[in-house]
Biotite code that builds the C-alpha atoms (Angstrom):
import biotite.structure as struc

atoms = struc.array([
    struc.Atom([228.186, 91.970, -63.453], chain_id="A", res_id=1, res_name="MET", atom_name="CA", element="C"),
    struc.Atom([228.625, 95.638, -64.390], chain_id="A", res_id=2, res_name="GLY", atom_name="CA", element="C"),
    struc.Atom([231.787, 94.919, -66.388], chain_id="A", res_id=3, res_name="GLY", atom_name="CA", element="C"),
    struc.Atom([230.065, 92.247, -68.470], chain_id="A", res_id=4, res_name="VAL", atom_name="CA", element="C"),
    struc.Atom([227.122, 94.541, -69.217], chain_id="A", res_id=5, res_name="ASP", atom_name="CA", element="C"),
    struc.Atom([229.471, 97.371, -70.229], chain_id="A", res_id=6, res_name="LYS", atom_name="CA", element="C"),
    struc.Atom([231.430, 94.998, -72.480], chain_id="A", res_id=7, res_name="HIS", atom_name="CA", element="C"),
    struc.Atom([228.238, 93.758, -74.175], chain_id="A", res_id=8, res_name="ASP", atom_name="CA", element="C"),
    struc.Atom([227.039, 97.337, -74.673], chain_id="A", res_id=9, res_name="MET", atom_name="CA", element="C"),
    struc.Atom([230.324, 98.431, -76.272], chain_id="A", res_id=10, res_name="LEU", atom_name="CA", element="C"),
    struc.Atom([230.383, 95.294, -78.419], chain_id="A", res_id=11, res_name="ARG", atom_name="CA", element="C"),
    struc.Atom([226.881, 95.883, -79.787], chain_id="A", res_id=12, res_name="GLN", atom_name="CA", element="C"),
    struc.Atom([227.311, 99.641, -80.223], chain_id="A", res_id=13, res_name="LEU", atom_name="CA", element="C"),
    struc.Atom([229.345, 99.411, -83.458], chain_id="A", res_id=14, res_name="TYR", atom_name="CA", element="C"),
    struc.Atom([229.613, 95.645, -83.792], chain_id="A", res_id=15, res_name="GLY", atom_name="CA", element="C"),
    struc.Atom([230.295, 93.682, -86.943], chain_id="A", res_id=16, res_name="THR", atom_name="CA", element="C"),
    struc.Atom([227.091, 91.656, -86.745], chain_id="A", res_id=17, res_name="ASN", atom_name="CA", element="C"),
    struc.Atom([227.124, 89.518, -89.875], chain_id="A", res_id=18, res_name="ARG", atom_name="CA", element="C"),
    struc.Atom([224.487, 86.951, -90.745], chain_id="A", res_id=19, res_name="ASN", atom_name="CA", element="C"),
    struc.Atom([225.989, 83.865, -92.283], chain_id="A", res_id=20, res_name="SER", atom_name="CA", element="C"),
    struc.Atom([225.061, 80.278, -92.999], chain_id="A", res_id=21, res_name="MET", atom_name="CA", element="C"),
    struc.Atom([228.460, 79.204, -91.719], chain_id="A", res_id=22, res_name="LYS", atom_name="CA", element="C"),
    struc.Atom([228.504, 78.950, -87.939], chain_id="A", res_id=23, res_name="TRP", atom_name="CA", element="C"),
    struc.Atom([232.189, 79.704, -87.599], chain_id="A", res_id=24, res_name="TRP", atom_name="CA", element="C"),
    struc.Atom([231.763, 83.144, -89.258], chain_id="A", res_id=25, res_name="HIS", atom_name="CA", element="C"),
    struc.Atom([229.572, 84.265, -86.352], chain_id="A", res_id=26, res_name="ARG", atom_name="CA", element="C"),
    struc.Atom([232.162, 83.029, -83.849], chain_id="A", res_id=27, res_name="ILE", atom_name="CA", element="C"),
    struc.Atom([234.998, 84.757, -85.731], chain_id="A", res_id=28, res_name="PHE", atom_name="CA", element="C"),
    struc.Atom([233.222, 88.136, -85.891], chain_id="A", res_id=29, res_name="PHE", atom_name="CA", element="C"),
    struc.Atom([232.189, 87.794, -82.225], chain_id="A", res_id=30, res_name="GLY", atom_name="CA", element="C"),
    struc.Atom([235.802, 87.207, -81.202], chain_id="A", res_id=31, res_name="LEU", atom_name="CA", element="C"),
    struc.Atom([236.900, 90.121, -83.398], chain_id="A", res_id=32, res_name="LEU", atom_name="CA", element="C"),
    struc.Atom([234.410, 92.433, -81.669], chain_id="A", res_id=33, res_name="ASP", atom_name="CA", element="C"),
    struc.Atom([235.536, 91.218, -78.249], chain_id="A", res_id=34, res_name="MET", atom_name="CA", element="C"),
    struc.Atom([239.185, 91.874, -79.052], chain_id="A", res_id=35, res_name="SER", atom_name="CA", element="C"),
    struc.Atom([238.391, 95.387, -80.321], chain_id="A", res_id=36, res_name="ILE", atom_name="CA", element="C"),
    struc.Atom([236.382, 96.201, -77.175], chain_id="A", res_id=37, res_name="VAL", atom_name="CA", element="C"),
    struc.Atom([239.178, 94.854, -74.959], chain_id="A", res_id=38, res_name="ASN", atom_name="CA", element="C"),
    struc.Atom([241.745, 96.947, -76.863], chain_id="A", res_id=39, res_name="ALA", atom_name="CA", element="C"),
    struc.Atom([239.484, 99.976, -76.448], chain_id="A", res_id=40, res_name="TYR", atom_name="CA", element="C"),
    struc.Atom([239.239, 99.362, -72.685], chain_id="A", res_id=41, res_name="ALA", atom_name="CA", element="C"),
    struc.Atom([243.039, 99.253, -72.374], chain_id="A", res_id=42, res_name="VAL", atom_name="CA", element="C"),
    struc.Atom([243.491, 102.319, -74.621], chain_id="A", res_id=43, res_name="TYR", atom_name="CA", element="C"),
    struc.Atom([240.823, 104.239, -72.687], chain_id="A", res_id=44, res_name="LYS", atom_name="CA", element="C"),
    struc.Atom([242.976, 104.129, -69.543], chain_id="A", res_id=45, res_name="GLU", atom_name="CA", element="C"),
    struc.Atom([245.558, 106.438, -71.142], chain_id="A", res_id=46, res_name="THR", atom_name="CA", element="C"),
    struc.Atom([243.259, 108.414, -73.485], chain_id="A", res_id=47, res_name="HIS", atom_name="CA", element="C"),
    struc.Atom([239.963, 108.980, -71.641], chain_id="A", res_id=48, res_name="PRO", atom_name="CA", element="C"),
    struc.Atom([238.404, 111.390, -74.157], chain_id="A", res_id=49, res_name="SER", atom_name="CA", element="C"),
    struc.Atom([238.341, 109.025, -77.167], chain_id="A", res_id=50, res_name="LEU", atom_name="CA", element="C"),
    struc.Atom([234.947, 107.597, -78.182], chain_id="A", res_id=51, res_name="SER", atom_name="CA", element="C"),
    struc.Atom([234.334, 104.042, -79.387], chain_id="A", res_id=52, res_name="VAL", atom_name="CA", element="C"),
    struc.Atom([233.560, 105.209, -82.916], chain_id="A", res_id=53, res_name="PHE", atom_name="CA", element="C"),
    struc.Atom([236.773, 107.264, -83.173], chain_id="A", res_id=54, res_name="ASN", atom_name="CA", element="C"),
    struc.Atom([238.794, 104.359, -81.749], chain_id="A", res_id=55, res_name="PHE", atom_name="CA", element="C"),
    struc.Atom([237.383, 101.945, -84.335], chain_id="A", res_id=56, res_name="ARG", atom_name="CA", element="C"),
    struc.Atom([238.001, 104.488, -87.103], chain_id="A", res_id=57, res_name="THR", atom_name="CA", element="C"),
    struc.Atom([241.627, 105.033, -86.081], chain_id="A", res_id=58, res_name="GLU", atom_name="CA", element="C"),
    struc.Atom([242.136, 101.286, -85.670], chain_id="A", res_id=59, res_name="LEU", atom_name="CA", element="C"),
    struc.Atom([240.826, 100.574, -89.165], chain_id="A", res_id=60, res_name="ALA", atom_name="CA", element="C"),
    struc.Atom([242.838, 103.425, -90.678], chain_id="A", res_id=61, res_name="ARG", atom_name="CA", element="C"),
    struc.Atom([245.997, 102.225, -88.959], chain_id="A", res_id=62, res_name="GLY", atom_name="CA", element="C"),
    struc.Atom([245.508, 98.640, -90.121], chain_id="A", res_id=63, res_name="LEU", atom_name="CA", element="C"),
    struc.Atom([244.789, 99.717, -93.689], chain_id="A", res_id=64, res_name="LEU", atom_name="CA", element="C"),
    struc.Atom([247.713, 102.109, -93.994], chain_id="A", res_id=65, res_name="THR", atom_name="CA", element="C"),
    struc.Atom([250.490, 100.145, -92.312], chain_id="A", res_id=66, res_name="TYR", atom_name="CA", element="C"),
    struc.Atom([252.521, 98.148, -94.777], chain_id="A", res_id=67, res_name="THR", atom_name="CA", element="C"),
    struc.Atom([256.187, 97.671, -95.535], chain_id="A", res_id=68, res_name="LYS", atom_name="CA", element="C"),
    struc.Atom([255.633, 98.368, -99.219], chain_id="A", res_id=69, res_name="ASP", atom_name="CA", element="C"),
    struc.Atom([254.034, 101.761, -99.935], chain_id="A", res_id=70, res_name="ARG", atom_name="CA", element="C"),
    struc.Atom([253.194, 100.784, -103.518], chain_id="A", res_id=71, res_name="LYS", atom_name="CA", element="C"),
    struc.Atom([251.074, 97.878, -102.283], chain_id="A", res_id=72, res_name="ALA", atom_name="CA", element="C"),
    struc.Atom([248.498, 100.204, -100.736], chain_id="A", res_id=73, res_name="ARG", atom_name="CA", element="C"),
    struc.Atom([248.596, 102.860, -103.451], chain_id="A", res_id=74, res_name="GLY", atom_name="CA", element="C"),
    struc.Atom([249.509, 106.481, -102.958], chain_id="A", res_id=75, res_name="THR", atom_name="CA", element="C"),
    struc.Atom([246.554, 108.607, -101.871], chain_id="A", res_id=76, res_name="PRO", atom_name="CA", element="C"),
    struc.Atom([245.816, 111.939, -103.521], chain_id="A", res_id=77, res_name="LYS", atom_name="CA", element="C"),
    struc.Atom([247.982, 114.718, -102.194], chain_id="A", res_id=78, res_name="ARG", atom_name="CA", element="C"),
    struc.Atom([246.140, 117.392, -100.246], chain_id="A", res_id=79, res_name="ARG", atom_name="CA", element="C"),
    struc.Atom([247.684, 120.723, -99.372], chain_id="A", res_id=80, res_name="LYS", atom_name="CA", element="C"),
    struc.Atom([246.021, 120.810, -95.959], chain_id="A", res_id=81, res_name="THR", atom_name="CA", element="C"),
    struc.Atom([246.939, 117.363, -94.642], chain_id="A", res_id=82, res_name="GLU", atom_name="CA", element="C"),
    struc.Atom([249.614, 114.709, -94.998], chain_id="A", res_id=83, res_name="TYR", atom_name="CA", element="C"),
    struc.Atom([249.120, 111.433, -96.854], chain_id="A", res_id=84, res_name="SER", atom_name="CA", element="C"),
    struc.Atom([249.888, 109.446, -93.688], chain_id="A", res_id=85, res_name="ILE", atom_name="CA", element="C"),
    struc.Atom([247.267, 109.509, -90.880], chain_id="A", res_id=86, res_name="PRO", atom_name="CA", element="C"),
    struc.Atom([248.277, 110.995, -87.555], chain_id="A", res_id=87, res_name="SER", atom_name="CA", element="C"),
    struc.Atom([247.955, 107.639, -85.808], chain_id="A", res_id=88, res_name="SER", atom_name="CA", element="C"),
    struc.Atom([250.837, 106.316, -87.919], chain_id="A", res_id=89, res_name="VAL", atom_name="CA", element="C"),
    struc.Atom([252.838, 109.569, -87.743], chain_id="A", res_id=90, res_name="ARG", atom_name="CA", element="C"),
    struc.Atom([252.864, 109.911, -83.958], chain_id="A", res_id=91, res_name="PHE", atom_name="CA", element="C"),
    struc.Atom([253.083, 106.269, -82.821], chain_id="A", res_id=92, res_name="THR", atom_name="CA", element="C"),
    struc.Atom([256.022, 103.880, -82.720], chain_id="A", res_id=93, res_name="ASN", atom_name="CA", element="C"),
    struc.Atom([258.553, 106.687, -82.904], chain_id="A", res_id=94, res_name="THR", atom_name="CA", element="C"),
    struc.Atom([261.329, 104.217, -82.101], chain_id="A", res_id=95, res_name="GLY", atom_name="CA", element="C"),
    struc.Atom([260.920, 102.426, -85.454], chain_id="A", res_id=96, res_name="VAL", atom_name="CA", element="C"),
    struc.Atom([261.098, 105.500, -87.719], chain_id="A", res_id=97, res_name="HIS", atom_name="CA", element="C"),
    struc.Atom([264.606, 105.126, -89.121], chain_id="A", res_id=98, res_name="TRP", atom_name="CA", element="C"),
    struc.Atom([265.901, 106.847, -92.248], chain_id="A", res_id=99, res_name="PRO", atom_name="CA", element="C"),
    struc.Atom([266.903, 104.822, -95.284], chain_id="A", res_id=100, res_name="LYS", atom_name="CA", element="C"),
    struc.Atom([268.821, 106.339, -98.165], chain_id="A", res_id=101, res_name="PHE", atom_name="CA", element="C"),
    struc.Atom([267.864, 105.099, -101.624], chain_id="A", res_id=102, res_name="THR", atom_name="CA", element="C"),
    struc.Atom([268.790, 105.896, -105.221], chain_id="A", res_id=103, res_name="GLN", atom_name="CA", element="C"),
    struc.Atom([265.231, 106.934, -106.074], chain_id="A", res_id=104, res_name="LYS", atom_name="CA", element="C"),
    struc.Atom([264.223, 110.517, -105.299], chain_id="A", res_id=105, res_name="LYS", atom_name="CA", element="C"),
    struc.Atom([260.745, 111.493, -104.136], chain_id="A", res_id=106, res_name="GLY", atom_name="CA", element="C"),
    struc.Atom([258.875, 114.612, -103.039], chain_id="A", res_id=107, res_name="ARG", atom_name="CA", element="C"),
    struc.Atom([259.258, 115.645, -99.416], chain_id="A", res_id=108, res_name="CYS", atom_name="CA", element="C"),
    struc.Atom([255.846, 115.629, -97.663], chain_id="A", res_id=109, res_name="GLU", atom_name="CA", element="C"),
    struc.Atom([256.561, 118.684, -95.495], chain_id="A", res_id=110, res_name="VAL", atom_name="CA", element="C"),
    struc.Atom([258.126, 120.759, -98.269], chain_id="A", res_id=111, res_name="CYS", atom_name="CA", element="C"),
    struc.Atom([255.346, 119.948, -100.733], chain_id="A", res_id=112, res_name="SER", atom_name="CA", element="C"),
    struc.Atom([252.744, 121.024, -98.159], chain_id="A", res_id=113, res_name="LYS", atom_name="CA", element="C"),
    struc.Atom([254.564, 124.368, -97.895], chain_id="A", res_id=114, res_name="LYS", atom_name="CA", element="C"),
    struc.Atom([254.821, 124.663, -101.687], chain_id="A", res_id=115, res_name="GLY", atom_name="CA", element="C"),
    struc.Atom([258.606, 124.146, -101.798], chain_id="A", res_id=116, res_name="ILE", atom_name="CA", element="C"),
    struc.Atom([260.119, 121.853, -104.430], chain_id="A", res_id=117, res_name="GLU", atom_name="CA", element="C"),
    struc.Atom([262.383, 119.332, -102.735], chain_id="A", res_id=118, res_name="SER", atom_name="CA", element="C"),
    struc.Atom([263.334, 115.824, -103.844], chain_id="A", res_id=119, res_name="ARG", atom_name="CA", element="C"),
    struc.Atom([265.324, 114.018, -101.124], chain_id="A", res_id=120, res_name="PRO", atom_name="CA", element="C"),
    struc.Atom([266.689, 110.485, -101.370], chain_id="A", res_id=121, res_name="ILE", atom_name="CA", element="C"),
    struc.Atom([265.878, 109.683, -97.733], chain_id="A", res_id=122, res_name="SER", atom_name="CA", element="C"),
    struc.Atom([262.799, 107.603, -96.884], chain_id="A", res_id=123, res_name="THR", atom_name="CA", element="C"),
    struc.Atom([261.651, 106.339, -93.502], chain_id="A", res_id=124, res_name="PHE", atom_name="CA", element="C"),
    struc.Atom([261.144, 102.703, -92.617], chain_id="A", res_id=125, res_name="SER", atom_name="CA", element="C"),
    struc.Atom([257.795, 102.905, -90.810], chain_id="A", res_id=126, res_name="HIS", atom_name="CA", element="C"),
    struc.Atom([256.039, 105.643, -92.803], chain_id="A", res_id=127, res_name="CYS", atom_name="CA", element="C"),
    struc.Atom([257.559, 104.838, -96.178], chain_id="A", res_id=128, res_name="GLY", atom_name="CA", element="C"),
    struc.Atom([257.561, 108.495, -97.254], chain_id="A", res_id=129, res_name="ILE", atom_name="CA", element="C"),
    struc.Atom([260.287, 110.861, -98.417], chain_id="A", res_id=130, res_name="HIS", atom_name="CA", element="C"),
    struc.Atom([261.416, 113.570, -95.992], chain_id="A", res_id=131, res_name="LEU", atom_name="CA", element="C"),
    struc.Atom([264.370, 115.953, -95.989], chain_id="A", res_id=132, res_name="CYS", atom_name="CA", element="C"),
    struc.Atom([266.937, 114.790, -93.459], chain_id="A", res_id=133, res_name="CYS", atom_name="CA", element="C"),
    struc.Atom([270.287, 116.531, -93.761], chain_id="A", res_id=134, res_name="ASN", atom_name="CA", element="C"),
    struc.Atom([272.402, 119.185, -92.044], chain_id="A", res_id=135, res_name="ALA", atom_name="CA", element="C"),
    struc.Atom([270.510, 122.152, -93.527], chain_id="A", res_id=136, res_name="THR", atom_name="CA", element="C"),
    struc.Atom([266.920, 120.919, -93.395], chain_id="A", res_id=137, res_name="LYS", atom_name="CA", element="C"),
    struc.Atom([265.251, 118.467, -90.988], chain_id="A", res_id=138, res_name="ASN", atom_name="CA", element="C"),
    struc.Atom([261.657, 117.861, -92.104], chain_id="A", res_id=139, res_name="CYS", atom_name="CA", element="C"),
    struc.Atom([261.569, 114.610, -90.115], chain_id="A", res_id=140, res_name="PHE", atom_name="CA", element="C"),
    struc.Atom([261.331, 116.504, -86.844], chain_id="A", res_id=141, res_name="PHE", atom_name="CA", element="C"),
    struc.Atom([258.545, 118.779, -88.117], chain_id="A", res_id=142, res_name="GLU", atom_name="CA", element="C"),
    struc.Atom([256.557, 115.874, -89.598], chain_id="A", res_id=143, res_name="PHE", atom_name="CA", element="C"),
    struc.Atom([256.559, 113.806, -86.409], chain_id="A", res_id=144, res_name="HIS", atom_name="CA", element="C"),
    struc.Atom([255.835, 116.639, -83.949], chain_id="A", res_id=145, res_name="ASN", atom_name="CA", element="C"),
])
């Protein structure tokens, strides 16, 4: 009984309670909330200090930023203090970050944060950003650590 009460509490804490005339909307949003709470329960086993609000925020940010085509989501404004890719995308799925070499040059995220002008031709499959990856400079390692 305690597990059901805890699940209901977490579901109602930041739930997507939508009023609708269509009955299946309520069922859909209820199932969505249940799946988010179940994912939070599994994630909480390995990361005990994360709150429900922060988990939902990181989940939404990860779903909004992950795409194969970077132009489809638009390029966010460049900040000197942080990268354009959220840390949840930078530090997860490290096995799928493979370099691709293209004809089009772009600004290196790490070099531009340091104020260095660098335009490499290497992009990365999961992030979709340009990073220096050659024998003299390896910004890939610095970006993902």
